[in-house]
N, C-alpha and C positions, 0 to 999 in steps of 0.2 A: 445609512443606506435606506433608501425609500422602502415603504411597505411592500410595493409590488416586486422589488428586487428580493426581499426576504422570502416572499412567497415563491418566486421563481427559483431561488436557491433551494428552498425546501423541496420543491418538485424535482429539480435537477438531481440533487443528492439522494433523494428518496428513490428515484428511478435508477440511478447509478448503483445504489445499494442492492436493489432487487435484482438487477442484471448481474451484479457481481456475485451475489449469493447463488443465483441460478448457475452461473458459469463455474463456480467453485464446486457445485454438486456434479457438474458435467465433467470437469477435469480435476479429479481429486489431487490434493497436495499443492495446487497452484493458487496463489492468492491474487485474485483479480481486483481486490480492494486496495492493495498497496500502491499501485500507480495513482489511485485517487487521492490518497493521503499526500503524495508528492505534489499532485496538481493543486490540491487545496492549500498546501504550504506556499506554492508559487503564486497563487491568485488571491487568496483570502487571508491566510494566516490567522493568528489570534484565536478567539473563542470558538469560531465555527470549526476550525481544524481540530481543536481540542475536543469538541463535542463529537465530531465525526470519529475521531480516533477512539474515544470512549465507547461509543456505540459499536464500532467495528471490532474492538477488542472483546467486548462482551459477547458479540455474535461469534467470533472466532473461538473464544474459550467455551462457550456453551455448546457449540456444534461439534467440538472435537472430543477426543477421548484421552487427551493428555492432561496431567495435573495443571492447575492454574499457574500461569506464568509465561507460557509460550507467546501468546498474543501481545502481552505487555513488552516482552523482550523483543519480539519481532518488529513491532511498530516503533519502539524506542530506539533500537539500533538502526532501523531504516532512517528515522528522522535525524539521528546523530550523523549518519553517513551523508545525508542530504546537506545538513548545515556545514559539515566539515568540507565536503566537496564543492560547495558553493563559493568557497574562498579561492579555489583553483580554477573552476570552470564557470562558464556562463550557465546560470541556473536552468535555462530552458533549452540547452543544446542537446542534440541527439546523441552526441558522444557521452555527455554526462548521464543521460538516461540509460544508455547502454552499459555504462560502468555501474550505475545503481542496479541495473538488472543482473549484472554479474555478481554484485555484492549480495543481492537477494537470493540468487541461485545458490551461492555458497552458504549463505546464512541458514537457509531452510534445513538441509540435512544436519548441520552442526547443532542447531537449536533443538530439533526433534530428538536427536541422539542425546543431547545434554539433559533435556527435560525428562525424557524417558528413562535415562539411567538414574536420575534422582528418585524416580518412582520404582526403580528395580524392574522395569519393563524390558523385555527383549525386543529389539528392532532389527529388521533386515535392512542393511544399508543400501543395497543395489537399487531398490525402487525409490529410495530417498534421493539418491544421486540423479536418477532419471527425472524425478520431479523437480529437482534443483536446476537441471539443464533446461527443462521446459519453462520454469519460472524465469530463468535468465533470458531465454529467447522471447518470451511473451511480454515481459515487463515493458520494454520500450515501445512495443507495438500497441499495447493497451493504453499506455500513457499518450501516445500520438493520437489515437482515436478519441480518447477522453478529452484531450486538449483541443482537438479539432471541433468537437461537438459542444464544448463548453460554451454556454451562452455569452455572447459579446457584452450584454448589459451587466454581467457580473464581473467582468474583467477589471482589474485595477492595475492598468499598465503604467500609470504615472505614480511612482513611489519614490521617496527620497532614498538615497543610498545610505 
């Protein structure tokens, strides 16, 4: 990839990270970075996606009050669902993104409850289910806008199957 594309990717993903962190402070419990991981797996894959996931996991773990493991499980299970679903659905279809959103919406309360119970923390489930519903509804919308504004010069549309 040319140097200018690397710089463009750095600015794009840096800006996406800043906006995602700001949005997560605005709407607690909803991960605005998760659709970015999916977009990165669709467009770039490889080292850049792994680096983004590492940075975002560290951000998620450092900003939260749960024991270590939520972010790793969150992005790991999301990536697993993406790769498993890609066998059945077109990787860029809106239906597939809606299903990933439903998966993320269900995964959030289950993971929070699981990690909190490992640390013997009490959690109220009602707000977690509401956050899960919001996550399910916003995931495909965020992905759509991120995909729409993703720089054309960074797209890798021609890849072997």
